[in-house]
TIMAR-697778 format. One record per residue (C-alpha): residue number from 1; x, y, z. Coordinates in nm, 2 decimals, padded with zeros to 4 digits. Layout:
REM TIMAR-697778
    i    east   north      up
  NUM       X       Y       Z
...
END
This chain:
REM TIMAR-697778
    i    east   north      up
    1   00.08  -01.25  -01.60
    2  -00.13  -01.33  -01.30
    3  -00.51  -01.29  -01.30
    4  -00.60  -01.02  -01.05
    5  -00.96  -00.93  -00.96
    6  -01.09  -00.58  -01.03
    7  -00.97  -00.29  -00.82
    8  -01.17  -00.09  -00.58
    9  -01.47   00.10  -00.71
   10  -01.48  -00.10  -01.03
   11  -01.17   00.06  -01.17
   12  -01.04  -00.10  -01.49
   13  -00.69  -00.17  -01.37
   14  -00.53  -00.45  -01.18
   15  -00.43  -00.43  -00.82
   16  -00.08  -00.56  -00.92
   17   00.08  -00.56  -01.26
   18   00.39  -00.77  -01.33
   19   00.62  -00.65  -01.60
   20   00.96  -00.81  -01.66
   21   01.12  -00.85  -01.32
   22   00.90  -00.59  -01.15
   23   00.55  -00.57  -01.00
   24   00.37  -00.24  -00.97
   25   00.11  -00.22  -00.69
   26  -00.19   00.02  -00.71
   27  -00.20   00.28  -00.44
   28  -00.29   00.11  -00.11
   29  -00.48   00.31   00.15
   30  -00.59   00.27   00.51
   31  -00.93   00.11   00.47
   32  -00.88  -00.24   00.62
   33  -00.90  -00.49   00.34
   34  -00.94  -00.80   00.57
   35  -00.78  -01.14   00.52
   36  -00.77  -01.26   00.16
   37  -00.92  -00.95   00.01
   38  -00.77  -00.77  -00.28
   39  -01.02  -00.49  -00.31
   40  -01.16  -00.22  -00.07
   41  -01.52  -00.29   00.03
   42  -01.75  -00.02  -00.09
   43  -01.82   00.26   00.16
   44  -01.58   00.10   00.41
   45  -01.45   00.32   00.69
   46  -01.09   00.41   00.74
   47  -00.89   00.23   01.01
   48  -00.89   00.54   01.22
   49  -00.85   00.92   01.19
   50  -00.50   00.96   01.32
   51  -00.18   00.89   01.11
   52  -00.06   00.61   01.33
   53  -00.38   00.40   01.28
   54  -00.39   00.48   00.91
   55  -00.02   00.41   00.85
   56  -00.05   00.08   01.03
   57  -00.35  -00.02   00.82
   58  -00.19   00.09   00.49
   59   00.12  -00.11   00.57
   60  -00.09  -00.41   00.68
   61  -00.28  -00.39   00.35
   62   00.05  -00.37   00.16
   63   00.18  -00.68   00.33
   64  -00.15  -00.86   00.28
   65  -00.14  -00.78  -00.10
   66   00.22  -00.91  -00.11
   67   00.12  -01.24   00.06
   68  -00.17  -01.29  -00.18
   69   00.05  -01.23  -00.48
   70   00.35  -01.44  -00.36
   71   00.70  -01.41  -00.50
   72   00.73  -01.04  -00.45
   73   00.99  -00.84  -00.25
   74   00.93  -00.47  -00.18
   75   01.18  -00.25  -00.35
   76   01.05   00.10  -00.35
   77   00.75   00.28  -00.18
   78   00.60   00.62  -00.25
   79   00.40   00.75   00.05
   80   00.14   01.02  -00.03
   81   00.06   01.22   00.29
   82  -00.19   01.51   00.33
   83  -00.01   01.68   00.62
   84   00.36   01.72   00.68
   85   00.30   01.72   01.06
   86   00.23   01.34   01.02
   87   00.59   01.26   00.94
   88   00.69   01.17   01.30
   89   00.40   00.93   01.32
   90   00.48   00.77   00.99
   91   00.85   00.74   01.09
   92   00.75   00.56   01.41
   93   00.53   00.31   01.23
   94   00.78   00.27   00.95
   95   01.06   00.16   01.20
   96   00.83  -00.11   01.34
   97   00.78  -00.27   00.99
   98   01.09  -00.20   00.79
   99   01.46  -00.25   00.85
  100   01.67   00.06   00.76
  101   01.93  -00.15   00.59
  102   01.73  -00.41   00.41
  103   01.39  -00.25   00.37
  104   01.25  -00.08   00.07
  105   01.35   00.27  -00.04
  106   01.09   00.54   00.03
  107   00.98   00.87  -00.11
  108   00.72   01.09   00.07
  109   00.50   01.33  -00.14
  110   00.27   01.58   00.02
  111  -00.07   01.62  -00.16
  112  -00.37   01.83  -00.07
  113  -00.62   01.54  -00.07
  114  -00.64   01.16  -00.13
  115  -00.93   00.95  -00.27
  116  -01.11   00.93   00.07
  117  -01.18   01.27   00.22
  118  -01.04   01.17   00.56
  119  -00.75   00.97   00.43
  120  -00.41   01.08   00.55
  121  -00.19   00.83   00.37
  122  -00.17   00.61   00.05
  123   00.12   00.40  -00.05
  124   00.23   00.31  -00.40
  125   00.47   00.02  -00.43
  126   00.72  -00.13  -00.67
  127   00.83  -00.49  -00.59
  128   01.09  -00.71  -00.74
  129   00.97  -01.05  -00.86
  130   01.18  -01.31  -00.69
  131   00.98  -01.61  -00.82
  132   00.71  -01.65  -01.09
  133   00.34  -01.62  -00.99
  134   00.15  -01.94  -00.94
END
């Protein structure tokens, strides 16, 4: 098991948990983490207020987390959205980042609110471990 720094807000769970051949990633939002960061800075602003900006930031944070962890390949994503009207924007961003044939599977769940009061998206991921952590 890899050693992962504490999650945002001092939560007592890892950002990534490897079990068997899978890795489970804590929900990733649209606050920009910045290069090499695993946790959201306290009181950090969202990447933007519209879905396009927030989806781009959430996917960038997801890819940054995967790069930091190494040896992981996305298998399944659950996207939590606060507004069904944001689906077209999510689809447009999704197509820029994921291949329809070789990308991860996806489920979208609509929720009344996320952790940040202005957040429109969070992404929960499951990845396959294609090589052991260093």
